[in-house]
C-alpha positions as CSV (number, residue, x, y, z in Angstrom):
1,M,213.1,34.2,-46.2
2,S,210.7,31.5,-47.4
3,D,209.3,31.7,-51.0
4,S,205.7,32.3,-49.5
5,A,207.0,35.2,-47.3
6,S,208.9,36.7,-50.2
7,D,205.7,36.4,-52.5
8,A,203.6,38.0,-49.7
9,G,206.1,40.9,-49.2
10,A,206.1,41.5,-53.0
11,D,202.3,41.5,-53.1
12,M,202.2,44.1,-50.3
13,R,204.8,46.3,-52.1
14,A,202.7,46.1,-55.3
15,F,199.5,46.8,-53.4
16,W,201.0,50.0,-51.7
17,N,202.4,51.2,-55.0
18,G,199.1,50.9,-56.8
19,P,195.7,52.4,-56.3
20,A,195.8,51.8,-52.6
21,G,198.8,54.0,-52.2
22,T,197.4,56.7,-54.5
23,S,194.1,56.6,-52.7
24,W,195.8,57.0,-49.3
25,V,197.7,60.1,-50.6
26,E,194.4,61.6,-51.9
27,K,192.7,60.9,-48.5
28,Q,195.6,61.7,-46.3
29,V,193.9,64.6,-44.5
30,L,191.0,62.4,-43.6
31,F,193.3,59.7,-42.2
32,D,195.5,62.0,-40.3
33,E,192.5,63.6,-38.7
34,M,190.9,60.2,-37.7
35,Y,194.2,58.9,-36.3
36,Q,195.5,62.0,-34.6
37,P,195.3,60.4,-31.1
38,I,197.9,57.8,-32.3
39,V,200.3,60.5,-33.6
40,D,199.8,62.4,-30.2
41,A,200.7,59.3,-28.2
42,L,203.8,58.6,-30.2
43,A,205.1,62.1,-30.1
44,W,204.5,62.2,-26.4
45,S,206.4,58.9,-25.9
46,V,209.4,60.2,-27.9
47,V,209.7,63.2,-25.7
48,E,209.0,61.3,-22.5
49,E,211.7,58.7,-23.4
50,G,214.2,61.5,-24.2
51,A,214.8,60.0,-27.7
52,R,216.8,62.1,-30.1
53,S,217.0,59.8,-33.1
54,V,213.7,58.2,-34.2
55,L,212.7,55.6,-36.9
56,D,209.1,55.7,-38.2
57,V,208.3,52.5,-40.0
58,G,205.4,52.4,-42.5
59,C,205.4,56.2,-42.3
60,G,202.9,56.8,-45.0
61,T,202.5,60.4,-45.9
62,G,204.5,61.5,-42.9
63,A,202.1,62.6,-40.3
64,A,203.7,61.0,-37.3
65,A,207.3,61.7,-38.4
66,I,206.6,65.3,-39.0
67,E,204.9,65.7,-35.6
68,I,207.8,64.0,-33.9
69,A,210.4,66.2,-35.8
70,R,208.4,69.3,-34.7
71,A,208.5,68.0,-31.0
72,L,212.3,67.2,-31.1
73,G,213.3,70.4,-32.8
74,A,216.6,71.0,-34.7
75,D,218.7,68.7,-32.6
76,G,216.6,65.6,-33.2
77,R,216.6,63.3,-36.2
78,V,213.5,61.6,-37.6
79,L,213.7,59.1,-40.6
80,G,210.5,57.7,-42.1
81,V,210.5,54.7,-44.3
82,D,207.8,53.2,-46.4
83,V,207.4,50.9,-49.5
84,S,204.9,53.2,-51.2
85,A,206.5,55.6,-53.7
86,P,203.4,57.8,-53.9
87,M,203.3,58.1,-50.0
88,I,206.9,58.8,-49.6
89,A,206.7,61.5,-52.4
90,S,203.8,63.1,-50.5
91,A,205.6,62.9,-47.2
92,Q,208.7,64.7,-48.6
93,E,206.5,67.4,-50.0
94,N,204.6,67.7,-46.7
95,A,207.9,68.1,-44.7
96,R,209.3,70.7,-47.2
97,E,206.1,72.8,-47.1
98,G,206.1,72.7,-43.3
99,G,209.7,73.4,-42.8
100,Y,210.1,70.3,-40.6
101,G,213.3,68.3,-40.5
102,A,211.9,64.8,-41.0
103,E,213.6,62.7,-43.7
104,F,211.8,60.2,-45.8
105,V,213.2,57.2,-47.7
106,L,211.6,54.7,-50.0
107,A,212.6,51.4,-48.4
108,D,211.3,48.1,-47.1
109,A,212.2,48.0,-43.4
110,E,212.2,44.1,-43.7
111,T,215.4,44.2,-45.8
112,H,216.8,47.8,-45.8
113,A,220.4,48.2,-44.8
114,F,219.9,50.6,-41.9
115,E,223.0,52.0,-40.3
116,P,223.6,49.8,-37.1
117,E,222.6,51.3,-33.8
118,M,221.4,54.6,-35.2
119,F,218.0,55.1,-33.5
120,D,216.9,55.6,-29.9
121,M,213.3,54.8,-30.7
122,L,211.2,52.9,-33.3
123,V,207.6,54.1,-33.8
124,S,204.8,53.3,-36.2
125,R,201.2,54.3,-36.8
126,F,199.6,51.2,-38.3
127,G,202.6,50.5,-40.5
128,V,204.1,47.2,-39.3
129,M,201.5,44.7,-40.1
130,F,202.4,44.2,-43.7
131,F,205.6,42.4,-43.7
132,G,206.0,39.1,-45.6
133,D,208.3,37.8,-42.9
134,P,207.6,39.9,-39.8
135,V,210.3,38.1,-37.7
136,A,212.9,39.1,-40.1
137,A,211.6,42.6,-40.4
138,F,211.6,43.2,-36.6
139,A,215.0,41.6,-36.3
140,N,216.3,43.9,-39.1
141,M,214.8,47.0,-37.4
142,R,216.2,45.9,-34.0
143,G,219.7,46.0,-35.6
144,A,219.1,49.7,-36.3
145,M,218.4,50.4,-32.7
146,R,220.9,51.6,-30.0
147,K,221.4,49.4,-27.0
148,D,218.2,49.5,-24.9
149,G,216.4,51.4,-27.6
150,R,212.6,51.5,-27.3
151,M,209.8,50.6,-29.5
152,R,206.2,51.8,-29.5
153,V,204.0,50.8,-32.3
154,F,200.2,50.6,-32.9
155,T,198.4,47.8,-34.7
156,W,194.7,47.0,-35.2
157,R,193.2,44.4,-32.9
158,H,191.1,41.5,-34.0
159,P,188.4,42.2,-36.6
160,R,185.7,41.2,-34.1
161,D,186.9,44.2,-32.0
162,N,186.7,46.5,-35.0
163,A,183.1,46.2,-36.2
164,F,183.2,49.3,-38.3
165,M,186.2,48.0,-40.2
166,T,184.4,44.8,-41.3
167,V,181.2,46.3,-42.6
168,A,182.4,47.0,-46.1
169,G,183.8,43.4,-46.2
170,R,180.5,41.9,-45.4
171,V,178.8,43.9,-48.1
172,A,181.6,43.0,-50.6
173,R,180.9,39.2,-50.1
174,D,177.9,39.6,-52.4
175,Y,179.7,41.2,-55.1
176,V,183.5,40.1,-55.0
177,P,184.3,36.5,-55.9
178,D,186.7,34.7,-53.7
179,M,186.7,37.3,-50.9
180,P,189.7,36.7,-48.7
181,K,189.0,35.5,-45.2
182,F,190.7,36.7,-42.1
183,D,194.1,35.0,-41.7
184,P,196.0,36.1,-38.6
185,E,199.2,34.9,-40.1
186,A,198.9,36.8,-43.4
187,P,200.2,40.4,-44.0
188,G,197.6,43.1,-44.1
189,Q,195.6,45.4,-41.9
190,F,195.0,42.7,-39.3
191,G,198.4,41.0,-39.6
192,L,199.4,41.7,-36.1
193,A,195.9,41.6,-34.5
194,V,196.5,38.5,-32.2
195,E,198.4,39.1,-29.0
196,A,200.1,35.7,-29.0
197,R,201.3,36.3,-32.4
198,I,202.8,39.7,-31.7
199,R,204.6,38.3,-28.6
200,R,206.0,35.4,-30.7
201,V,207.2,37.6,-33.6
202,L,208.9,40.1,-31.2
203,G,210.4,37.4,-29.1
204,E,211.9,35.5,-32.1
205,A,213.1,38.9,-33.5
206,G,215.1,39.4,-30.3
207,W,213.1,42.2,-28.7
208,R,212.5,42.0,-24.9
209,E,210.2,43.4,-22.2
210,V,207.3,43.2,-24.7
211,E,204.2,44.9,-23.4
212,L,200.7,45.1,-25.0
213,A,197.8,47.2,-23.9
214,P,194.5,47.5,-25.7
215,M,193.7,51.1,-26.6
216,D,190.4,52.2,-27.9
217,F,189.7,55.6,-29.3
218,D,186.8,57.4,-30.9
219,C,187.0,58.4,-34.5
220,E,185.0,60.7,-36.8
221,M,184.8,61.3,-40.5
222,P,182.5,63.4,-42.6
223,A,179.5,61.3,-43.7
224,A,180.1,62.7,-47.3
225,E,183.4,60.7,-47.2
226,L,182.0,57.4,-46.1
227,I,181.0,55.9,-49.5
228,P,184.0,57.2,-51.4
229,F,186.2,55.8,-48.7
230,F,185.0,52.2,-48.9
231,T,184.5,52.1,-52.7
232,T,188.2,52.9,-53.2
233,R,189.7,50.7,-50.5
234,G,190.1,47.0,-49.8
235,P,188.7,44.2,-52.0
236,L,185.5,46.1,-52.7
237,G,187.5,49.1,-53.7
238,Q,189.5,47.1,-56.1
239,A,186.5,45.6,-57.7
240,F,184.2,48.7,-57.8
241,P,185.6,50.5,-60.8
242,D,185.1,47.5,-63.0
243,M,181.4,47.1,-62.0
244,D,178.7,48.3,-64.3
245,K,176.7,51.3,-63.2
246,G,173.7,49.3,-62.0
247,T,175.9,47.1,-59.8
248,Q,177.7,50.1,-58.4
249,E,174.3,51.7,-57.5
250,K,173.4,48.5,-55.6
251,V,176.7,48.4,-53.8
252,V,176.3,52.0,-52.7
253,A,172.7,51.4,-51.5
254,D,173.9,48.3,-49.5
255,L,176.8,50.3,-48.0
256,R,174.5,53.1,-46.8
257,E,172.2,50.6,-45.2
258,A,174.9,48.7,-43.6
259,F,176.7,51.7,-42.1
260,A,173.4,53.4,-41.1
261,E,174.1,52.9,-37.4
262,Y,177.4,54.8,-37.6
263,V,176.0,57.9,-39.4
264,H,174.9,60.8,-37.1
265,G,173.8,63.6,-39.3
266,D,176.8,64.8,-41.4
267,V,179.2,62.8,-39.2
268,V,180.3,59.2,-39.0
269,R,181.4,57.9,-35.6
270,Y,183.1,54.7,-34.8
271,M,185.5,53.1,-32.2
272,A,189.0,52.0,-33.3
273,A,190.4,49.0,-31.3
274,T,194.1,48.9,-31.3
275,W,197.1,47.3,-29.6
276,D,199.6,49.7,-28.0
277,V,202.8,47.6,-28.4
278,R,206.0,48.5,-26.5
279,A,209.3,46.7,-26.3
280,R,213.1,47.2,-25.8
281,A,215.9,46.3,-28.1
282,S,218.4,43.8,-26.6
């Protein structure tokens, strides 16, 4: 791994073990409700493929892993891995409270020593875009797959296809110095947004029969959650707590104006543009 890739991976681990991870845990019900179509699609695929042992990468607070464990029943095995300690702790608690058999491990799938040829299927709901060295990560995960094991993961498409996701960033440019620009090669939300890069990464990592299909789905969130959501996430969310009260009020006013087209009464509606990525382990 190059020094730059190692540094990027360390930055992502620090990010998800800081306020970003805590915020996700606090808002997990909101996220799970918005992204339920992804969880449904993954659970359906696991059952359709006849998989009995499933690896959920970037599992977050466990929504997909728990749903898949429910679908597989007592004879199945589901392991969720994530670099975020607060998320993994929440996932373990969620599984215990629900009585579901999913297991969760605090680990970086890029370097974790998985047992070889353990899993029939690899899944992820927006959890595979953050690796410092994605080729090394997908190669490592492939080693954990049984011969001809399947992968189905979802990633965000290009920012230009996800207008809602870029609104807060545009507002933040007026308040956050050195706002990072979109870099298709950098780890982050849009780290696997470009089709050519996804195909290159998976090909170099040894996956075959790579298929990509655009999947768009409608999302909703309570309007009351809109401002808290974007003032606790991303570059704006990182800077917001340190702003004086007057600046915070200006930010909130700008956000309300910028998001106005998405607000319908007490509900926010937007379209999520994703890649549905499938492949087979060689």
